[in-house]
N, C-alpha and C positions, 0 to 999 in steps of 0.2 A: 243509546250508545252501547258498544260492546265493551265488556269489562273482563280483563284477565288478571291473573296473579302478577305481582310486580316482576317476577322473573319466569315467564312462561316457557314451557318446553317448545322445541321446534314444531312438534305436532300441533300444539295449541296455537302458535303463531300462524302456521299455515292454515289451520282450520278457520281462524278469524279472518284471514285474508280471503279465503274462498267465500265465506259468508258475505263479506263486504262487496266483493266483485259481483256476485250473483244478485244481491239485493239492488245494487246500483243499476245493473242491467234491467232489472224488473221495473224499477221506480224512477231512476235518474238521481236518486239520493245516495250520497256516499256516507255511510255510517262511520263515526269516529271510533277508534280503538283506544282505550285508556287502561293503564295499570290501576288496580283498585285503590291504591294509596293516593292516587292523583285524580280519581274520577270526580267529575263535576257534579256536586250535589244538586245542582239546579235541574239536572236531567233525570227525572225519576224512573223512566222506563229503561230497563237495562237487560241486556242479553249477556249472561255470564257464560264464558267459554272456558272449559278446562277447570282443573282444581284451583281453588282459591279459598281465602278465609270466608268469604260470603257463601261459597258453595258448601263448605263444611258446617257453617252456622245453619244452613238450610237442612242439615241432616244427611247430606250426601257424602259418603266416604268412598272415594274412588279406589282406595287401596284394597277395599273388600270386594270390589267388582271382579267378575270373571274376566279372563283375558279377552280384550277387544270389546267388552261390554260397555254400555253407556247409559246414563240416565237422561231422559228428556222430560223436563218438567216445565209446564207453562201454568203460572198461577198469578192472579192479580196483575201487577205491572212488571213481572219479571219472567224471563225465560232462562232456564238452566240447562246447559248442554255440557256434560262432563263425563269423561270416560276413562277407562284403563288405557294408559298410553305408555309407550316406550320413549327413549331419549334420542333415537336415531333419526335418519332422514325420513320425513313423512311420506316420501314417494317410494321408499324401500319396502318391499313386500314383507320383510321380516321385522319391520317396526310396528309394534302395537299402536293402534290408532283409533281407540274407542271414541275419543272426542271428535275426531274427523268424521267417523261414521255417523255420529249424532248430528253433526251439521248437515251432512248429506241427507240424512233421514228427514230433517226438518225442511230443507229446501225441496225435497221430493214431495212431502205431504202438503205443506202450507204455501209454498211458492209455485209449485207445479213444474219445477225444473226437470228437463229430460236431456240426458247426454246421449245423443244419437250416434255420433262418431267423434273422433278426436278433433280438437281445434275449435276456434270461435264459431265457425259456421255450423258445426254439429252440436253446439250448445243451445238448446231451446229453452228460453226463459220468457214466459208469458208477460206481456207488459201490463202494469197495473199502477194505480195511484196509491193503493192502500194494501199493505201486507198485514194479515191478521194471523197471529200465532194462536192456534186453537188450544183450549185448555186440555191438558193431559198430564199424566204422571206415570211414566213407564220406564222400566229397566229392560234393555234389549241387548241380546247377544246374537252374533251371526249364527245362522242355522247350521253351517258347515265349518269345521275347525280349520280347513284350508279351502280357499277359493282361488283356483289358479287357472288362468288362461295365458299360456306361454306367449311371450311378446312377439316371437317370430322375427326378431331383429338380428339374429345371428347367422343368417344365410350369406355365404361368401361364394362368389362366382369367379371363374377364371376369365370371364369376359365382363369386367366391371363397367365398361362403357354403357351396357344395357341397364345399369342400376343407377342409384342416387349419386350425386356429388356429395362430398362429406358434409357440407353445410346443410343440404336438404335432408340428408339422413339424420342429422342431429335434430332438426326440427321435427321430423316425422316421429322419431323415437321419443323425444321429450313430450310431445303432445299425446302420444299413445300411452306413455307412463301415467300422465295425469288422468287420462280417460279410464285406465284400469283401476286406479285408486278411487275415482268417483263411483265406480261400480263395486267398490269395497273388496277388490281383490287383495288377498293377504292371507295370513294364517295366525292362529292363536299361539302356536309354538312350533319350533323347527321340527321337521321330519325329513329324514334322509333315506333315499332309496334310489333304485336304478340298477342297471345290469351290474351285478355285484362282483363277479369273479373274472373279469376280462383279463386281468394281469396275473392271475394265480398260476397259470401254467409256466409262465416265464420265471416266477419266483419259486414255485413249489413243485413243478413237474418232475424234476429229477428225484427229489427226496420223497415225494408222496404221489406217485402216479396213480395210486389206488383211489384218490379223491376225484379223478376225472373220468369222463365217459369211456366205456369200453366199446370199441367198434366191432363189427362183425368179423373183421380181420384178426381180432384178438389183441389189437393195439390199444393202448390207453392214450387219451389226449386228442389233439386236433388231427384231422386226417391228412393235413399238409402243413407245411411251414407257414406260420402266421395265420393259419385258418381259425375260424371260430370253433368253439367247443362248448359242450354242456358238461355238467358235473355228475358225479356218481352220488345222487342225493340220498341213497339208502345207507351210505357209509356213515356210521355213527361217530367215528373219529373226526370225519370232516365236519359234521354238525357241531361237535364239541369245539373244534378249532374256530368256527365262525363265532361262537359265543365267547371264547377266550380272547380273540382279537378285539371284539367289540368291548369287552370288559376292560381290557388293557388301555383302550383309548378313552373310555368314559371317565370324566372327572368325578371324583368321589363327592364333590360338592354340587354336582349338577342338580338344578331345581326343575328343569323341564322334563316332560315324559321321555322315556327311553325307547328308541326304535332300532331294531336290528335289521339291517338290509339283507334279505335273503332272496332277492329277485334273481332268477336265472339269467344267464347271458342271452344276448339277442340271437337266439337260435332255438330250434326245436329241442325238446328233451330227447336225447339220442342214446343214452346209455343202454347197453344190451346185456348187462351182467344179470345173473340169476336173481340176486337179491332185489335189484330194482324191478325186474319184471314180475317178481313174486308179489310186489306191492300193488301192481296195476289192477284196476277193476275192469269189468267188461265194457267194451266200447258201446256207446249208445247207438241205436239203429240209425239215427240221423246225424251221426258224427261228422261226416264229410259232405252232407247234403248241400250246403250253401257255399262250398268252396269250388272255384273253377278247377278244371282238370290240370291246368298248368301251375296251380298254386304249390308252394312249398309243402303244403299239407298233404298233397296227393300221396297215397300209399303209406302215410305215417301211422305210428302206433299211438293209441290213446293212453296218455300217461298222467292224467289229472290226479289219480289216487296216490301215486308215488310222491307227487309234489305236495299234496295236502298232508301226507304223513311226514314229509321232510320239514315243512313249516311247524307242524305240531311237535316234532322231535326237538327242534331248536327251542321252541317256546317252553317246553317242559324242562329244558336244561338252563334256561335264562333266569336271571333274578326275578323275583316276584314283581308283577306289575309292568314288566317290559313287554313291548309289542313287537312282534315279528312281521315284517312286510314282505309280501310276495306278489307276483303278477299272475293273473289268469291269462295265458298267452299261448299262441300257436297250438300245439297238440295237447295242451293242458288248459285250454280255454273253457271247455265245458266242465260242469261240476262233477265231482267224484260220483261213482256209481256203487261203491262198496258199502255205503252207509256210515262212513267215518264222520265223527262229529268234531268240529273245531270249536273255537271260543272267541270272545271279543278281543283277546290279546293277540289275535292273528288278523292282520289288516291286508286285504287283497285288492290290488289294483286291477280293475276290469279293463283289459287291453285287447280288444278284438283284432284279429289279423284279417278279418273279412267284414262283411256287414256295412259296406259303404252306402251312404245315402245317394239316391232314393232307393228304398227297399220295397219289395213286394209285401203285401199284407202278411203272407205266410213267413217270410224271412224276418220281418219286423217283429212279429210275435215270437219267433224263435230266439231272436237276440234278447228280447226282454225276459224270456224264460230262463236264459242262461244266468242272468243277474239274479233272478228269484231263486234259482237252484243253489247258487253259491251262498246266497244269504241264508238259505235253509240249513246250511252246515253249522251256522252259529258264528261264523267269522263276520267281521266288519268289512265294508266295501267302500272303495273310492273309485271314481270314474277316471280312467287313464286312457282315454280314447285318442286315436290319431285322425279321426274322421274329418276334422276341420281343415286338414291339409289338402283336401280334395278341391277340385274345381278350377284351379289355375286362377285367372282373373276374369273368367266368364261369369255371366249372370246365372249362377248355378244355385238355385234356391230350394231349400228343404226345411224351412223353419218349422212348419207344423209337425213334421215327423220327428225332428230333433226335440221339440218341446214335449211331445208325447213320451219319448224315451227318458227325458230328464224327469218328468213328473213320476213316471213309473219307478225310477231309481230312488227318488225322494220318498215315495210311499213305501219302498222296500229297504229303507234304512241307510241310504247313502250318507256318509259322514264327511266326505271331502271330494274335491275335484282337482284334476290336473290335465287340462285339455292341451294337446299338442297338435296344432299351434294356431295362434292368431296370425294368419297370413296377411290380414289388414287390407283387403280389397273392398274398402268401404263404399265406393260408388257403385259397385255391381252386386255385392253380396251383403248389403246393409241389413236387410231383414234377418238373415242368419245371425250375423254378428251381434246385433242389438238383442235378439232373442236370447242368445247364449249369455251375454253379460247381464241382462235384466233379470233372468230367472235366478241368478245367484242372489239377487236382492229380494225379489218377489216370487219365490218358487211356487206359490199357490196360484199365480196368475195363469190364465189360459193363453195359448198362442195368439188367439184373436185379440185378447185384451192387450197383450204386449205390443202386437203389431199396430193396433189402433193408436197407441201412444206415438209410435214411430210416424205413422202417416199423418197424424194431427199436426205435426210440426211443419207440414207443407201447406198449411192454411187452406186457401180455396182450392188448391190442387190435390187435397188429400184423397179424394175419391179416385181421381185419375192416376195418382201414384200407386194407390192400392190395386187398381186394375193392371197397371204396368208390372208390378211385381207378381201379381196373380198370374199374368201371362207367363212370366218366366218360371214360376213354381210349377205351373201346369206343363210347361215345355220340359222342364227337368224331369218331372215325374213320368210324363208320357214317353220319354225317351230312355227309360231305365234299361230296357233290353239292349237298345242300340249302344248306350254308353258301355255296358258290360262287354258286349261283343267287340266293339271297336277297340277297347283297351286290350282285349285278348289278341285280336288280329294284329294290332300294331305293336304288341308287346310293350305297352306303355304302363307305367306305374301310376296309380291313382294319386300318389302324393309327391312323386319325384320327377316324372317326365310327361306330365299332362300336355305339354306343348306339342307333343307328337300328334295328338288326337284333336286339337282344338278346331282345325279347319274342317274335319269330318263332322264333328258334333255341333258346330256352330257355323253352318254355311251362310253365305250372304243373305239369302232370302229370309232367314229367321230373325234378322235384325230389323227388317222394314216395319212390321207391325209394332214393334216396341218403340221405334223412333217416332211413329205417329202418336202413340199413347203419350209420350213425353211432350210432344208438341201440343197436344190437347191439354196436358197438365199446365204448361206454361201459359196458354191462353186463358186458363181458368183463374189465374191468380189475381189479376187486377193490379193494384198499386202496392202490393206487399213485396217490397224489394228483397227481404230476407228469404221469404218462401221461394221467390224467383231464383235467387242465388242457389238455393238447395236443389231445385229442379235442374238448373244448369250444371250443378255438380254431378247429378245422375247422368245427364247427357254427355258430359265429358268422360265419365267412366264407360259409358256404352260406346262412345267413339273409339276409345282406347281398346276395348274388347274386340270390336270389329276389326281394327287395325291388326291386333295380335293374331286373330284368326286368319286374316289374309296373309300375314307374314308366315304363319305356320304352314300354309299350303305351299309356299315357295321353299322353305328351309327345313321342313321336318326331315329328320335323319332317315325315316323309313322309306320315303319315296322321292326324295329330292334329286332332281336332275339339273338344278339351277347352275348357271355358269357364274363366274366371279362377278361379273357386272350386275347380274340379277341379285345376287347375295348382297353386294354392296349397296345397291339402290334400296332394297328392302330394309336393310339395317339402318341406313342413313335416315329413312323416313321414320322408323320406329324410335331411333335415338333422338332425333330432332323433336318428336312429339313429347317424349319423356322429359327431355331437358327443359322444354317450354312449360311443362305442367308439373314438375316434380315438387313444387311447393303447394300444390292444390290439395294434397292429402287423399287423392282418389284411390291410391293403392301403394303397396309395398314393392317398389321397383327392384329392390335387392332380392326379394323372394323370387320375382319373375326372372331376373337374370340367372339365378341359381337353377330354376326349372328349365329355362331355355338352354342353358349350358349343357344340360343332360338330354335335351330334346331335339336340338336343331343343328344343322350344318352351318357353322359360324366361321366368319373370316377373321383374319388377324386384326381387322379394324376394331372388332368388339373387345379386343384384349387391352385396348388403351385404358388409361385411368379415366374414370368418369369426370374428374375435375378438369376444367379447361386450363 
């Protein structure tokens, strides 16, 4: 039986329920949960979940554990799983959930549970008559203080008929929230960052224009009304004001680490004043080598050194122990060249504005070198990549190259992640998404080891499913130049308007070999109904991808000559498919509606509410 304290926290209750449901799926046996004061003495074998008298008597003091840490101890006839927990919602990323992580660790190790994708079908629990908890005594903490894969549930389209109904969206969001926690997404303490100065011109532009970018025209601030702007980061009064405002908001009784947000606005560093330019180092010889000629970066000045000195200046004025957060972004993505040394109280988000997967071997090595060079300054780094927004809902697979970058970042001191975003196309991009999630738990695992777990859940079809996704990974890699050129030609964004290019990059004939591979997978399964359902899940995703590519050819904004009837017929077919399959979990239809809104010539029909 499972034993908890008489008044367990929400985290402990949820962790106990998760343990019960997974063991029941494995064995058919439903374990009972008892408060320790009422536990039946006739049942000697106990699993103690969370803090309790028995846990403390065993010498486990959860109050002395690090944030999110847990003890996993299996000895004689008892299992102890107890961690550092908060009192909030166990599905909230800001709720400490050490005990929950301990339950997932045990289910992973000793029950062999794998969470392939959200929902019941994506939860792989090997059937067994006996579960053995192997002897151990370990205290475990997450390797990264923040593990974040943004949920991608905030996409809003002006054509909602292409997206979820409200009930289906709730189901998709809820199941995905559970999935993310099962892969231990969360953080040990709050850290706040993001484009920090977007409202400063409105508030401070008249009184302090000197804090803002100086343009070639001699004007300070944005170059047009409501335009974006960067800051005059060499201005020491501006640096002082950042610290002063942070200090005024910081509670004197705060117990968590302090972070000052000094991330530049969502724009290149553009200040042309003499002081800023005096801080700049020499541009590296390969500064613009891997950016297309139409990129915002074309013709830009290399300004990494001024931003490194900006963050260092703020950090030196801040209270002792406070961390300053900045982004390596746009024309300050490459590391400084002046030899400036930073320190661990400067935390830099690695945010490439290029480097989309798949990359050439040379570009991939270059991207990894930028991480290593920033790490060489002495700053701490976290991954703040947008690369997962790529690929629309196509079978766009780059799992091996992603894993190689993740491993390199871990080897070179990565302390946290913040991937934007989980677009949730589980039935076509499953190997990518499982690799991303799984490496947060097992960062030492190779890509092949992670993918072997994924394929094994397809039973007798494992080899055929491996060949299927191998086909798509080879297709993606082999078309790298075509992808890049098509996006340039059609002026399509890799994260925002992929629907313009889908019909070019995924023509009808590329789907035929893949469909045959899934048919082979289905025929290899035998009587395994669960594995068959998983293969059919992949088939449904592929059917949807083919349909989207076909509709793209009719409606893309770039070349569309479709008349109203053609537009209506194409949309009707797509909407009917999504409405029939929106509870399947194959993909995030709201994300697709957002992309299609920016990619296609759409009719008023698509502006209807998604709800009937």
